[in-house]
C-alpha positions as CSV (number, residue, x, y, z in Angstrom):
1,M,79.3,43.0,146.4
2,G,80.8,43.4,143.4
3,N,81.3,47.2,143.6
4,R,82.5,47.2,147.7
5,I,85.0,44.0,146.1
6,K,86.3,46.2,143.4
7,R,86.8,49.2,145.6
8,R,88.6,47.0,147.8
9,I,91.0,46.0,145.4
10,L,91.5,49.3,143.5
11,S,92.5,50.2,147.5
12,F,94.6,47.4,147.8
13,V,96.5,47.7,144.1
14,L,96.6,51.7,145.4
15,T,98.4,50.5,148.9
16,L,101.0,48.4,147.5
17,L,102.0,51.3,145.0
18,I,102.1,53.9,147.6
19,V,103.9,51.6,149.5
20,S,106.3,50.6,147.0
21,L,107.3,54.3,146.2
22,F,107.9,55.5,150.0
23,V,110.1,51.5,150.3
24,F,112.3,52.4,146.9
25,S,112.7,56.2,148.2
26,S,113.8,55.2,151.4
27,V,116.4,52.8,150.0
28,S,117.6,54.8,147.1
29,L,118.1,58.0,149.5
30,A,120.2,55.9,152.1
31,L,123.6,56.8,152.0
32,G,126.1,54.1,150.1
33,D,125.0,51.1,148.4
34,S,125.8,47.7,147.7
35,S,129.0,48.7,146.3
36,S,130.6,49.5,149.3
37,F,129.9,45.7,150.6
38,V,131.0,43.9,147.7
39,L,134.1,45.9,146.6
40,S,137.2,45.9,148.7
41,D,137.9,49.5,150.4
42,E,140.8,49.4,147.8
43,A,138.4,49.1,144.9
44,S,139.0,52.1,142.2
45,S,136.7,54.4,141.3
46,I,136.7,52.6,138.0
47,A,135.6,49.5,138.9
48,V,133.1,51.1,141.1
49,E,131.1,52.9,138.5
50,D,131.7,49.6,136.2
51,Y,130.0,47.9,139.1
52,R,127.1,50.4,139.3
53,R,126.5,50.5,135.6
54,T,126.1,46.9,136.1
55,M,123.9,47.0,138.3
56,G,122.3,49.8,137.3
57,L,122.5,51.8,140.0
58,D,123.5,54.7,137.9
59,D,120.2,55.2,136.1
60,N,117.9,57.7,136.8
61,I,115.9,57.4,140.1
62,F,112.3,57.5,138.0
63,I,113.6,54.4,135.7
64,R,115.0,52.6,138.9
65,Y,111.4,52.7,140.1
66,L,109.4,51.7,137.4
67,R,111.8,48.7,136.6
68,F,112.2,47.7,140.4
69,L,108.0,47.8,140.2
70,G,107.9,45.9,137.4
71,N,110.2,42.9,138.4
72,F,108.2,42.6,141.3
73,F,104.9,42.4,139.7
74,T,106.3,39.8,137.1
75,L,108.0,37.7,140.1
76,N,111.5,39.0,138.6
77,W,113.1,40.1,141.6
78,G,116.8,39.5,140.6
79,K,119.7,38.7,142.7
80,T,121.0,39.3,146.1
81,I,125.0,40.6,146.0
82,G,125.8,37.2,147.2
83,G,124.1,36.0,143.7
84,E,121.1,33.8,145.1
85,E,117.7,34.3,143.9
86,I,116.0,36.6,145.7
87,R,112.4,34.9,144.8
88,K,114.0,31.3,146.3
89,V,115.6,33.2,148.9
90,I,112.5,34.4,150.2
91,L,110.2,31.4,149.7
92,D,112.5,29.6,151.6
93,R,112.5,32.0,154.6
94,L,108.6,33.0,153.9
95,P,107.4,29.7,155.8
96,V,109.2,30.5,158.9
97,T,108.2,33.6,159.3
98,L,104.8,32.2,158.4
99,S,104.6,29.9,161.3
100,L,105.8,32.1,163.7
101,S,102.8,34.7,162.9
102,F,100.4,31.7,162.7
103,Y,101.0,30.2,166.1
104,S,101.3,33.8,168.0
105,I,98.0,34.5,166.3
106,L,96.7,31.5,167.8
107,F,98.1,31.9,171.5
108,S,96.8,35.2,171.7
109,T,93.3,34.5,170.5
110,F,93.2,31.5,173.1
111,F,94.9,33.7,175.5
112,S,92.5,36.4,175.0
113,I,89.2,34.7,174.9
114,L,90.3,32.3,177.9
115,I,90.7,35.2,180.0
116,V,87.6,37.8,179.0
117,F,85.5,35.1,178.8
118,F,86.3,34.1,182.6
119,S,86.4,37.9,183.6
120,L,83.1,38.5,181.8
121,Q,80.9,35.7,183.3
122,K,82.0,37.7,186.7
123,R,81.7,41.2,185.2
124,G,83.1,42.7,188.8
125,M,85.8,45.8,189.3
126,K,88.1,43.3,189.9
127,E,88.0,41.3,186.7
128,S,88.1,44.6,184.9
129,R,91.3,45.7,186.8
130,I,92.7,42.4,186.1
131,I,92.1,42.6,182.0
132,S,94.0,46.4,182.4
133,I,96.8,45.6,184.9
134,L,97.9,42.3,181.9
135,S,96.9,44.1,178.8
136,S,99.1,47.3,180.1
137,A,102.1,44.5,181.2
138,F,101.9,42.9,177.9
139,L,102.0,46.2,176.3
140,V,104.9,47.6,178.2
141,L,107.3,45.0,177.7
142,P,109.3,45.4,174.9
143,S,110.0,42.0,172.4
144,F,113.7,41.7,173.4
145,L,112.9,42.0,176.9
146,T,110.5,39.2,176.7
147,S,112.3,37.4,174.9
148,L,114.9,37.2,176.9
149,L,113.0,36.2,180.1
150,L,111.5,33.5,178.6
151,V,114.5,32.2,177.8
152,L,115.6,32.6,181.0
153,I,112.3,31.0,182.7
154,F,111.6,28.1,179.9
155,S,114.9,27.5,178.5
156,L,118.1,27.5,181.0
157,W,115.7,27.1,184.0
158,L,113.2,24.5,183.2
159,K,115.0,23.3,180.2
160,L,111.8,22.6,178.7
161,F,112.5,24.6,174.9
162,P,115.7,25.2,172.8
163,V,117.2,28.8,173.0
164,S,117.5,29.4,169.8
165,G,117.2,27.7,166.1
166,Y,114.4,26.2,163.8
167,S,113.3,22.6,163.1
168,R,111.4,22.5,159.6
169,I,107.7,20.9,160.0
170,N,109.2,18.1,158.0
171,N,111.6,16.9,160.3
172,G,108.4,16.5,162.6
173,F,105.6,18.5,163.9
174,F,106.8,18.1,167.6
175,M,110.0,19.3,167.2
176,H,108.9,22.4,164.8
177,F,106.2,23.3,167.2
178,R,109.1,23.4,170.1
179,S,111.6,25.2,168.0
180,L,108.7,27.9,167.8
181,F,106.7,28.2,170.8
182,L,109.0,30.6,173.1
183,P,108.9,33.4,169.7
184,S,105.4,32.7,169.3
185,L,104.2,32.9,172.9
186,T,106.8,36.6,172.5
187,L,104.8,37.9,169.8
188,S,101.4,36.7,171.4
189,L,101.5,38.7,174.7
190,L,102.2,42.1,172.6
191,H,98.9,41.0,170.3
192,S,97.0,39.7,173.9
193,S,97.4,43.3,175.2
194,L,95.1,44.8,172.9
195,M,93.0,42.4,171.7
196,M,92.0,41.3,175.6
197,R,91.1,45.1,176.2
198,I,89.2,45.2,173.1
199,M,87.3,42.5,173.6
200,Y,86.5,42.8,176.8
201,S,84.9,46.1,176.3
202,T,83.2,45.3,172.8
203,L,81.9,41.7,174.5
204,K,80.8,43.5,177.8
205,E,78.6,46.2,175.8
206,S,76.7,43.5,173.9
207,L,76.2,41.7,177.0
208,E,74.4,45.0,178.4
209,M,72.2,45.1,175.3
210,P,68.3,44.8,176.1
211,Y,68.2,41.7,174.0
212,T,70.9,40.1,176.0
213,N,68.5,40.8,179.3
214,T,65.8,39.2,177.5
215,A,67.7,35.9,176.8
216,L,68.5,35.4,180.7
217,S,65.1,36.1,181.2
218,K,63.7,33.3,179.0
219,G,66.4,30.8,180.9
220,M,69.8,31.1,178.7
221,K,73.1,30.6,180.4
222,E,75.8,33.1,181.2
223,K,78.1,30.7,179.2
224,S,76.0,30.3,176.2
225,L,74.6,33.9,176.4
226,V,78.5,34.9,175.9
227,V,78.7,32.5,173.0
228,S,75.9,33.2,170.8
229,S,74.4,36.5,172.1
230,A,77.2,38.8,172.8
231,L,80.1,37.0,170.3
232,K,78.5,36.6,167.4
233,P,78.0,40.7,166.7
234,S,81.6,41.5,167.9
235,L,82.7,39.0,165.2
236,P,83.5,42.5,162.6
237,I,85.8,43.6,165.3
238,F,87.3,40.1,166.3
239,F,88.3,39.7,162.4
240,T,89.4,43.3,162.7
241,L,91.6,42.3,165.7
242,I,93.1,39.1,164.2
243,S,93.9,41.1,160.9
244,D,95.8,43.6,163.4
245,S,97.6,40.7,164.3
246,I,99.0,39.2,161.8
247,S,100.2,42.5,160.4
248,S,101.8,43.7,164.1
249,A,103.5,40.2,163.3
250,L,105.0,40.4,160.4
251,G,106.3,43.5,160.9
252,G,107.7,42.6,164.3
253,S,109.0,39.4,163.8
254,C,112.6,41.4,163.3
255,V,113.2,41.5,166.7
256,V,112.3,38.2,167.6
257,E,113.4,36.6,164.8
258,N,116.8,37.9,165.3
259,V,116.7,37.1,169.2
260,F,115.9,33.4,168.2
261,A,118.1,32.8,165.8
262,L,115.1,32.1,163.1
263,P,116.1,32.0,159.5
264,G,112.6,34.1,158.6
265,M,111.9,37.1,156.6
266,G,113.0,39.4,159.4
267,S,116.6,38.2,160.1
268,L,116.9,38.0,156.1
269,M,115.8,41.9,155.8
270,V,118.1,42.7,158.8
271,K,120.9,40.9,156.9
272,G,119.8,42.6,153.8
273,A,120.1,45.8,155.4
274,L,123.6,45.3,157.0
275,E,125.3,44.2,153.4
276,R,123.2,47.4,151.5
277,D,121.0,44.9,149.5
278,A,118.9,47.4,147.9
279,S,117.5,44.5,145.8
280,L,116.7,42.5,148.2
281,V,115.2,44.9,151.1
282,S,112.7,46.0,149.1
283,T,111.6,43.0,147.8
284,C,111.1,41.5,151.5
285,V,109.4,44.9,152.5
286,M,106.9,44.4,149.7
287,V,106.3,41.2,150.1
288,V,105.1,41.6,153.6
289,A,103.4,44.8,152.6
290,F,101.3,43.0,150.0
291,L,100.5,39.9,152.7
292,V,99.8,42.5,155.3
293,S,97.5,44.2,152.6
294,F,96.1,41.3,151.3
295,T,94.8,40.2,155.1
296,F,93.2,43.4,155.0
297,L,91.2,42.7,152.0
298,V,90.1,39.7,153.4
299,T,89.1,41.0,156.7
300,D,87.2,43.7,154.7
301,I,85.0,41.1,152.5
302,L,84.4,38.8,155.8
303,T,83.0,42.1,157.9
304,D,81.2,42.6,155.3
305,T,79.7,39.0,154.7
306,V,78.9,38.9,158.9
307,D,77.8,42.1,159.8
308,P,74.8,43.6,157.9
309,R,74.9,47.0,159.0
310,I,78.2,47.7,157.9
311,R,77.0,46.3,154.5
312,R,74.1,48.4,153.8
313,S,76.4,51.3,155.0
314,N,78.7,50.5,151.9
315,E,76.2,50.3,149.5
316,K,74.3,53.5,150.3
317,A,77.7,55.4,150.3
């Protein structure tokens, strides 16, 4: 167990290093920098050079990368071009994105399990087609279009939820949940498409195994069979689906947060990109990469714990 965890932690660190190199290179090779946003168009070349020297933008790219890497891991993230502490800005906006991701995963898991369990009790061609149609429909619809349709139905027609804005949880859980319901539902529809299809095929395969037929012959009810005999062998895949959904929610929140005017990490990255704030954008991407990589690390450990087959194969390796 100790060696496996060490290998996964090493993989976690290497992933962050590769992502940091890719992110920093992409931002550094982009045309222009924050000087074009902070300084006016009438600024002299001397003023631009002084600004770049003060911000360290004229240093060697390798030196800037090492400085960026060291600052990130020591939490010395610097300031935005507006003079705000990047760490303070991110810590203020991160709970919004995490709450949005949590509710979207909750909705997608609930909807997927409900539909899949209902279909498994029937196990016919009609139910299989329903799963296929629903998953395809959720997957094809783009997030911005889904957002607009939900706003049109639930906000403009039914007037149940606000069109935009965010209410913090200290203002009351009901107002907080109400402000995040439509954005979370938008993200959950995309996650549900993949989750439904994989869960259905995995659980159906488990139900066709010999030990499930033995359990049925001994008088076990169909509902109990799905929960006890089929769900447990499918837990590793279920954990993987959850981790994939978390990474998709964290990475794909830009569109939803901008449509619903949520002050989260996605809208912050868009703001930083428009202002050519390389430090802000790079740090935001690294924070998201850290959370996604950490999620996969925890998923790998949980998968090893619940599935002895994977644990034995890792021990042989």
